[in-house]
C-alpha positions in Angstrom: -180.0 351.8 53.4 -179.1 352.4 49.8 -175.9 350.5 50.2 -177.8 347.5 51.7 -180.2 347.6 48.8 -177.3 347.7 46.4 -175.6 344.8 48.1 -178.7 342.6 48.0 -179.2 343.6 44.3 -182.9 344.4 45.0 -182.9 346.8 42.1 -182.0 343.9 39.7 -184.7 341.8 41.3 -187.3 344.5 40.7 -186.2 344.7 37.1 -186.5 340.9 36.7 -190.0 340.9 38.2 -191.0 343.8 35.9 -189.7 341.8 33.0 -191.8 338.8 34.1 -194.9 341.0 34.2 -194.3 342.6 30.8 -193.3 339.4 29.0 -196.2 337.7 30.6 -198.7 340.3 29.5 -197.7 339.7 25.9 -197.2 336.0 26.4 -200.8 335.5 27.7 -202.2 336.9 24.4 -199.9 334.6 22.4 -200.8 331.6 24.5 -204.6 332.2 24.2 -204.2 332.2 20.4 -202.2 329.0 20.5 -199.0 330.5 19.0 -195.7 328.5 19.3 -194.1 331.3 21.3 -196.5 331.5 24.3 -196.5 332.6 27.9 -193.3 330.9 29.1 -191.3 331.7 26.0 -192.0 335.4 26.1 -191.4 335.7 29.8 -188.0 333.9 29.5 -186.9 336.1 26.6 -187.9 339.3 28.4 -186.1 338.2 31.6 -183.0 337.1 29.7 -182.8 340.3 27.8 -183.2 342.3 31.0 -180.5 340.3 32.8 -178.0 340.5 30.0 -178.5 344.2 29.5 -178.2 344.9 33.3 -175.1 342.8 33.6 -173.5 344.5 30.6 -174.0 347.9 32.3 -172.6 346.6 35.6 -169.6 344.6 34.1 -168.5 347.6 32.0 -168.1 349.7 35.1 -167.8 352.8 33.0 -164.5 351.5 31.6 -165.7 349.6 28.5 -168.5 349.6 26.0 -171.7 348.6 27.8 -173.4 347.8 24.6 -171.2 344.9 23.6 -173.0 342.2 25.6 -176.4 343.8 25.0 -175.8 343.8 21.3 -175.4 340.0 21.3 -179.0 339.7 22.4 -180.3 340.5 19.0 -178.6 337.6 17.1 -179.8 335.2 19.7 -183.3 336.5 19.6 -183.2 336.3 15.8 -182.2 332.7 16.0 -185.2 331.9 18.2 -187.5 334.0 16.1 -186.4 332.1 12.9 -187.5 328.9 14.7 -191.1 330.1 14.8 -191.3 330.8 11.1 -192.6 327.9 9.0 -192.5 327.7 5.2 -194.8 325.0 3.8 -196.0 324.7 0.3 -195.6 328.3 -0.5 -197.3 329.5 2.8 -195.3 331.3 5.4 -196.5 331.4 8.9 -195.1 332.5 12.2 -193.9 336.0 11.2 -196.0 337.7 13.8 -194.6 335.4 16.5 -191.1 336.1 15.4 -191.8 339.9 15.4 -193.3 339.5 18.9 -190.2 337.8 20.2 -188.1 340.6 18.8 -190.0 343.3 20.4 -190.2 341.4 23.7 -186.4 341.3 23.8 -186.4 345.0 23.1 -188.7 345.6 26.1 -186.4 343.5 28.3 -183.4 345.6 27.2 -185.3 348.7 28.0 -186.1 347.4 31.5 -182.4 346.3 32.0 -181.2 349.8 31.1 -183.7 351.5 33.4 -186.1 352.9 30.8 -189.1 351.7 32.7 -191.6 354.2 31.3 -190.6 353.3 27.7 -190.9 349.6 28.5 -194.3 349.8 30.0 -195.6 352.0 27.2 -194.2 349.6 24.5 -195.8 346.7 26.3 -199.2 348.4 26.3 -198.9 349.2 22.6 -197.9 345.7 21.6 -200.9 344.2 23.5 -203.2 346.6 21.8 -201.7 345.7 18.4 -201.9 342.0 19.0 -205.3 341.9 20.7 -207.1 345.0 19.5 -206.6 345.0 15.7 -208.4 341.8 15.0 -211.4 343.8 13.9 -209.3 345.6 11.3 -208.0 342.2 9.9 -211.6 341.0 9.7 -212.6 344.2 7.9 -209.8 343.8 5.4 -210.7 340.2 4.8 -214.3 341.1 4.0 -213.0 343.5 1.3 -210.7 340.9 -0.2 -211.5 340.1 -3.9 -212.3 336.6 -5.0 -211.4 335.5 -8.5 -211.0 332.5 -10.7 -207.9 331.8 -12.8 -207.5 329.1 -15.4 -204.0 328.4 -16.4 -202.9 326.2 -19.3 -199.3 325.2 -18.9 -196.7 322.6 -19.6 -196.9 319.7 -17.1 -193.3 320.3 -15.8 -194.1 323.9 -14.8 -197.6 323.5 -13.2 -196.3 323.3 -9.6 -194.0 326.3 -10.3 -196.8 328.4 -11.6 -198.9 327.5 -8.5 -196.0 328.7 -6.4 -195.8 331.9 -8.4 -199.4 332.7 -7.6 -198.8 332.1 -3.8 -195.6 334.2 -3.8 -197.6 337.1 -5.2 -199.5 337.1 -2.0 -202.8 335.5 -2.9 -204.6 332.8 -0.9 -205.3 329.8 -3.0 -208.8 328.7 -1.7 -209.3 325.8 -4.1 -207.2 324.1 -6.7 -208.4 321.7 -9.5 -205.8 320.1 -11.8 -206.5 318.1 -14.9 -204.9 317.1 -18.2 -206.0 318.4 -21.6 -203.9 316.8 -24.3 -200.3 317.9 -23.7 -201.3 320.7 -21.3 -201.8 320.7 -17.6 -204.8 322.9 -16.6 -204.9 324.6 -13.3 -208.3 326.0 -12.1 -207.6 328.2 -9.1 -210.0 330.0 -6.8 -208.1 332.9 -5.3 -208.6 335.5 -2.6 -206.7 338.7 -1.9 -206.5 342.4 -2.7 -207.3 343.4 -6.3 -203.9 344.8 -7.1 -202.3 341.5 -6.0 -204.6 339.6 -8.4 -203.4 341.8 -11.2 -199.8 341.2 -10.2 -200.2 337.5 -10.0 -201.9 337.3 -13.4 -199.0 339.3 -14.9 -196.4 337.1 -13.3 -198.1 333.9 -14.6 -198.3 335.4 -18.1 -194.6 336.2 -18.1 -193.6 332.6 -17.1 -192.2 330.6 -20.1 -194.2 327.5 -19.2 -197.5 329.3 -19.5 -199.5 328.6 -22.7 -202.6 330.6 -21.8 -204.4 332.4 -18.9 -208.0 333.2 -18.5 -210.5 334.0 -15.8 -212.7 331.1 -16.8 -215.6 333.3 -17.7 
């Protein structure tokens, strides 16, 4: 019976089905949130990682390094993950989707190598993190500090200073730009942790194009 199962590759089929279930469990959450890497993407990545890992173990046959094929999964997944990251006007989005793709591939590799308990446990933890920590993000957002920053700068460096504030990690809620003589004045409504406000203000002050910085009070 075992030889028949081996010849029909039912063990591999079971692994692939398990990969579909685990990738789908994470993909459903991503799909419901409208993320670029949704249900089908996560399933295909998990199934592909499972298949490549299983084949690498079978093809080595105990004579070669079984990790060689499996190791090539990571660069491929990194390429796919990079495609979900968008950088627009100082705002970076898609990092969570990229990280999800990375961990889904790891789950597939665990299934392909026979580490079923680890794969199931990781899937449950990932779903909890993605779905169950929304309340924590909301709590942190409510404790974010709002501030106003008025920057007098040379016209050529105004956009660069705005980018400096964003790179510090603050959300620019509102921007008002006007000219006062030879200076460009940026009035920014900002939101973020207090320490980040302090860091952003220091970075703006150190910029050579800055003439003055105040809180507008």
